[in-house]
N, C-alpha and C positions, 0 to 999 in steps of 0.2 A: 504494500500500500504506500509506503514511503517513496518508492521509486515512481509511482504514478504522480504523486505530488511534486517530486523533483522534476520529472519530465514535463509536467504541465507548467510548472514555474519557469522552466527553461523556455518553453514555447511562448509563454506570455512575454518574457523579457526580450526574446528574439523579435516578436511582433512589435513591441514598443520601440526597439532600436530601429527596425526597418521603417516603421511609420515615421519616426523622427527624421531619419535620413531622407525619406521621400519628401516630407514637408520642407525640410531645409533645402533639399535639392531643387524643389520647385521655385525657390527664390533666386536661384542662380541662373545666369543666362545660358541658353542652349549653345550659343556660339562662343568659340574661344580662339585664341591665337597663342602659339607657343614657339619659341625659337631656341635652337641649340647651335652653338658655334664650336668647332673643333679644329685643331691643327692636326693634320694627318701627315705622317712621315712617309709619304709616297707622292709621286708625280700626279698632277691633275688628270692626265690622260688615263692613267691606271685606275684612279678612283672613279672616274667617269665610267670606265668599262665595267667595273664591279657593280655600280649602282644601276646602270642601264640594262644589265643582263639579268632581268627579273626571272628568267627560267632557271637560274642557278641559286635563287634565294633559298630553296629548301636545304641546300648544302651548307649555308652559313648564317642565315637569319633565323635565330631561335624563335620557335612558334609558328613559322611558315612550314607546313608539311607538304604542300603540293601547289604547283602553279601550272595552269593550262592556258594556251593561247586561245583567244577568241577571234581576233582579226589577224590578217597576214601583214607582213612587212618586216623590216629590221627591228630588232629588240628595242632600240632606242628611238625609233622613228615616231614622229608626231602622228596621232591617229590610231596607233596600235592599241589593242585592248587585251587584257588577260584576266583570268580568275585566279585568286590566291586563297588557299585554305589556311585559316588560322584557328586552331582548336576545332570546334564543330561548325564554324561559320565560314562561308564562302564570301569573298568580297570581289566585286568586279572593278577593275582599275583601268582607266584610260590614260594614255600618254598624251597630255594636252600640249606641252611645249618640249621640244628637244633641240638644244643648241649646243652640240658637242664642241669641246669638252667642258663647257662652262655652266649650262643651266638645263635642268630637267624638272618637269612638273608632272606629278601623278595625281589624278583626280578619282575619287571613289564615285562610281556611277550610281550605285544603288541609293537613291534618296529616301527609300522607305525603310531602310535598315536601322539598327539601333544607333549608328553613328555614320557620319559622312564628312567629306572635306577634301582637302588637297594638301599634298606635301610638295614643297618647292626645294630643290637642291641647287645651291649656287656654289660652284667650285672655283676658287681663286688660287692661281699658282703663287707659291711663296718659297723662293729659293729652291731647295731640292725636294720640298714637299708642297703641300697646299693647305688652304683653309676651306673647310666645308661649313656652309651656313644652311641649316635646314629650318624651314618655317612651315609649321602646321597651322592651317586655318580650318577649323572643324566645327562640327555640330554634334552634340550628344543629346539624344532625345530623352533618355531615361533619367528622371530626377535622382534616383538612387545612384546611378552610374556617375552623374554630374557631381554629386556630393563626394563620392569616392575619388574621382579624378581631381577635384579641387582640394580636398582636405587630407586624403590618405596616400594617393599615388603620385599625382602631378601630371599635368597635360603633356609634359615633355618626357615622360617615362619611356614610351616606346621609341622615341627618337634617340634618346640616350642609349637604349639597348641596341638600336640599329648601328649607331656610330661605334659602340664597343665591339660589336660583331664585325663591322667593316675593318676596324683596326686589327683585330685578331686574325681575320682572313688575309689581310695584306702582309702581316708579319709571318704567319704560318699558312702559306697558300696550300690549297687542296686541289683536287681534280677540277679542271675547267677554269682555273683562275690565271 
């Protein structure tokens, strides 16, 4: 009987926490902008090649398990589309702008999903390396997810993971790099 009360108490606390997160998240804006800047110890052309080759993401971007082409063309060409699986979710991404080896813009096409937006990559040569500026302009529809991204995780979390994975891949190249 004690386990029933403990279990019920846990469920009540969980419901109260989720409700509070939902209510607080509703007060936060759906749209956000996050920026990550990083010095990369590799030439701009090599960094460009890694970022524009989305078909290789499952090999080095943690969380991306599969990528499938939707439209034809070169991997970094404007107008190319691909589907990317992250966890249980598929995300359709369009290449909106491709200016090798300096600027690339990926846009999430699915406006009805839990999140949408665009990632802009600006690569600036710096001596023997380069500077990568990533800007995410996005929308998070779920109030609970907005609360978590604002107060617990940070909107720049996935960009920081991407930059870390990019650095690791450039230092320890694997197949196809």
